[in-house]
MIROVEX-762648 format. One record per residue (C-alpha): y, z, x; residue number from 0; residue in one letter. Coordinates in nm, 2 decimals. Layout:
# MIROVEX-762648
<rec y="Y" z="Z" x="X" pos="NUM" code="a"/>
...
This chain:
# MIROVEX-762648
<rec y="0.47" z="1.38" x="-4.71" pos="0" code="q"/>
<rec y="0.70" z="1.69" x="-4.57" pos="1" code="v"/>
<rec y="0.50" z="1.95" x="-4.43" pos="2" code="q"/>
<rec y="0.56" z="2.29" x="-4.27" pos="3" code="l"/>
<rec y="0.27" z="2.49" x="-4.14" pos="4" code="k"/>
<rec y="0.33" z="2.84" x="-3.98" pos="5" code="e"/>
<rec y="0.11" z="3.05" x="-3.77" pos="6" code="s"/>
<rec y="0.09" z="3.35" x="-3.54" pos="7" code="g"/>
<rec y="0.14" z="3.63" x="-3.79" pos="8" code="g"/>
<rec y="-0.05" z="3.95" x="-3.78" pos="9" code="g"/>
<rec y="-0.06" z="4.34" x="-3.72" pos="10" code="l"/>
<rec y="0.11" z="4.49" x="-3.42" pos="11" code="v"/>
<rec y="0.21" z="4.80" x="-3.31" pos="12" code="q"/>
<rec y="0.61" z="4.93" x="-3.26" pos="13" code="p"/>
<rec y="0.71" z="4.78" x="-2.94" pos="14" code="g"/>
<rec y="0.46" z="4.50" x="-2.94" pos="15" code="g"/>
<rec y="0.54" z="4.12" x="-2.95" pos="16" code="s"/>
<rec y="0.42" z="3.81" x="-3.15" pos="17" code="l"/>
<rec y="0.52" z="3.45" x="-3.14" pos="18" code="t"/>
<rec y="0.54" z="3.26" x="-3.47" pos="19" code="l"/>
<rec y="0.50" z="2.89" x="-3.45" pos="20" code="s"/>
<rec y="0.60" z="2.62" x="-3.76" pos="21" code="c"/>
<rec y="0.46" z="2.29" x="-3.69" pos="22" code="e"/>
<rec y="0.65" z="2.02" x="-3.92" pos="23" code="v"/>
<rec y="0.59" z="1.66" x="-4.05" pos="24" code="a"/>
<rec y="0.75" z="1.41" x="-4.29" pos="25" code="g"/>
<rec y="1.10" z="1.39" x="-4.14" pos="26" code="f"/>
<rec y="1.28" z="1.31" x="-3.80" pos="27" code="i"/>
<rec y="1.23" z="1.68" x="-3.64" pos="28" code="f"/>
<rec y="1.52" z="1.62" x="-3.38" pos="29" code="s"/>
<rec y="1.75" z="1.56" x="-3.65" pos="30" code="m"/>
<rec y="1.66" z="1.86" x="-3.84" pos="31" code="t"/>
<rec y="1.81" z="2.22" x="-3.85" pos="32" code="d"/>
<rec y="1.54" z="2.48" x="-3.85" pos="33" code="m"/>
<rec y="1.54" z="2.86" x="-3.93" pos="34" code="a"/>
<rec y="1.31" z="3.15" x="-3.97" pos="35" code="w"/>
<rec y="1.36" z="3.38" x="-4.28" pos="36" code="y"/>
<rec y="1.19" z="3.68" x="-4.38" pos="37" code="r"/>
<rec y="1.12" z="3.87" x="-4.68" pos="38" code="q"/>
<rec y="1.02" z="4.25" x="-4.69" pos="39" code="a"/>
<rec y="0.86" z="4.38" x="-5.01" pos="40" code="p"/>
<rec y="1.11" z="4.47" x="-5.28" pos="41" code="g"/>
<rec y="1.40" z="4.31" x="-5.08" pos="42" code="k"/>
<rec y="1.56" z="3.96" x="-5.10" pos="43" code="e"/>
<rec y="1.47" z="3.69" x="-4.84" pos="44" code="r"/>
<rec y="1.69" z="3.69" x="-4.54" pos="45" code="e"/>
<rec y="1.78" z="3.48" x="-4.23" pos="46" code="l"/>
<rec y="1.65" z="3.57" x="-3.91" pos="47" code="v"/>
<rec y="1.72" z="3.30" x="-3.68" pos="48" code="a"/>
<rec y="1.84" z="2.94" x="-3.69" pos="49" code="s"/>
<rec y="1.87" z="2.67" x="-3.45" pos="50" code="i"/>
<rec y="2.05" z="2.35" x="-3.51" pos="51" code="s"/>
<rec y="1.94" z="1.98" x="-3.44" pos="52" code="s"/>
<rec y="2.21" z="2.03" x="-3.15" pos="53" code="g"/>
<rec y="2.03" z="2.35" x="-3.03" pos="54" code="a"/>
<rec y="2.28" z="2.60" x="-3.16" pos="55" code="e"/>
<rec y="2.16" z="2.94" x="-3.20" pos="56" code="l"/>
<rec y="2.23" z="3.22" x="-3.46" pos="57" code="n"/>
<rec y="2.05" z="3.52" x="-3.49" pos="58" code="y"/>
<rec y="2.08" z="3.80" x="-3.74" pos="59" code="a"/>
<rec y="2.21" z="4.13" x="-3.60" pos="60" code="d"/>
<rec y="1.91" z="4.33" x="-3.67" pos="61" code="s"/>
<rec y="1.71" z="4.10" x="-3.44" pos="62" code="v"/>
<rec y="1.97" z="4.02" x="-3.18" pos="63" code="q"/>
<rec y="1.84" z="4.07" x="-2.82" pos="64" code="g"/>
<rec y="1.49" z="4.10" x="-2.95" pos="65" code="r"/>
<rec y="1.40" z="3.77" x="-3.10" pos="66" code="f"/>
<rec y="1.41" z="3.42" x="-2.95" pos="67" code="i"/>
<rec y="1.41" z="3.09" x="-3.16" pos="68" code="i"/>
<rec y="1.33" z="2.78" x="-2.98" pos="69" code="s"/>
<rec y="1.25" z="2.40" x="-3.08" pos="70" code="r"/>
<rec y="1.02" z="2.15" x="-2.91" pos="71" code="f"/>
<rec y="1.12" z="1.82" x="-3.03" pos="72" code="n"/>
<rec y="0.82" z="1.64" x="-2.84" pos="73" code="d"/>
<rec y="0.58" z="1.87" x="-3.06" pos="74" code="k"/>
<rec y="0.79" z="1.88" x="-3.39" pos="75" code="n"/>
<rec y="0.76" z="2.25" x="-3.36" pos="76" code="t"/>
<rec y="0.98" z="2.57" x="-3.37" pos="77" code="v"/>
<rec y="0.88" z="2.90" x="-3.25" pos="78" code="t"/>
<rec y="1.02" z="3.25" x="-3.30" pos="79" code="l"/>
<rec y="0.93" z="3.50" x="-3.01" pos="80" code="q"/>
<rec y="0.96" z="3.81" x="-3.14" pos="81" code="m"/>
<rec y="0.97" z="4.15" x="-2.89" pos="82" code="n"/>
<rec y="1.02" z="4.50" x="-2.92" pos="83" code="s"/>
<rec y="0.92" z="4.49" x="-3.29" pos="84" code="l"/>
<rec y="0.99" z="4.76" x="-3.53" pos="85" code="k"/>
<rec y="0.83" z="4.89" x="-3.88" pos="86" code="p"/>
<rec y="1.14" z="4.75" x="-4.02" pos="87" code="e"/>
<rec y="1.04" z="4.38" x="-3.91" pos="88" code="d"/>
<rec y="0.76" z="4.37" x="-4.14" pos="89" code="t"/>
<rec y="0.75" z="4.10" x="-4.39" pos="90" code="g"/>
<rec y="0.65" z="3.75" x="-4.48" pos="91" code="v"/>
<rec y="0.81" z="3.53" x="-4.23" pos="92" code="y"/>
<rec y="0.92" z="3.16" x="-4.34" pos="93" code="y"/>
<rec y="0.98" z="2.86" x="-4.16" pos="94" code="c"/>
<rec y="1.29" z="2.67" x="-4.31" pos="95" code="n"/>
<rec y="1.37" z="2.29" x="-4.24" pos="96" code="a"/>
<rec y="1.70" z="2.11" x="-4.35" pos="97" code="l"/>
<rec y="1.70" z="1.76" x="-4.23" pos="98" code="p"/>
<rec y="2.04" z="1.61" x="-4.14" pos="99" code="r"/>
<rec y="2.18" z="1.41" x="-4.44" pos="100" code="g"/>
<rec y="1.91" z="1.54" x="-4.70" pos="101" code="w"/>
<rec y="2.01" z="1.75" x="-4.99" pos="102" code="s"/>
<rec y="1.72" z="1.95" x="-5.00" pos="103" code="q"/>
<rec y="1.57" z="2.21" x="-4.75" pos="104" code="a"/>
<rec y="1.18" z="2.29" x="-4.73" pos="105" code="y"/>
<rec y="0.99" z="2.59" x="-4.70" pos="106" code="w"/>
<rec y="0.67" z="2.68" x="-4.54" pos="107" code="g"/>
<rec y="0.40" z="2.87" x="-4.72" pos="108" code="q"/>
<rec y="0.47" z="3.20" x="-4.50" pos="109" code="g"/>
<rec y="0.29" z="3.41" x="-4.25" pos="110" code="t"/>
<rec y="0.24" z="3.80" x="-4.28" pos="111" code="q"/>
<rec y="0.40" z="4.02" x="-3.99" pos="112" code="v"/>
<rec y="0.31" z="4.39" x="-4.03" pos="113" code="t"/>
<rec y="0.43" z="4.64" x="-3.76" pos="114" code="v"/>
<rec y="0.27" z="4.97" x="-3.80" pos="115" code="t"/>
<rec y="0.09" z="5.23" x="-3.58" pos="116" code="s"/>
């Protein structure tokens, strides 16, 4: 059974930091491309950062230099370290998994991040 369990969201002041975690089960994590998306109220879901099974990285321009995505294959976990947070980073953050060779991607339930003073 495929499961993606996110944690680490919360309320933070501008300039602060948060780290999100996503623990996965049900597929071979080391052969899975992972990503974080976010959705702000009234907006479409957008890609924040991704890390391939080969550890290739990709970041949205809006978070480049502030966010770091990492994967820990021994723990079936992907993290998103978010620094210098801005109010526009507010939204629901979703973990996404695309196992190599599978036709379907999977989503976590989402975790709320709110940046406000």
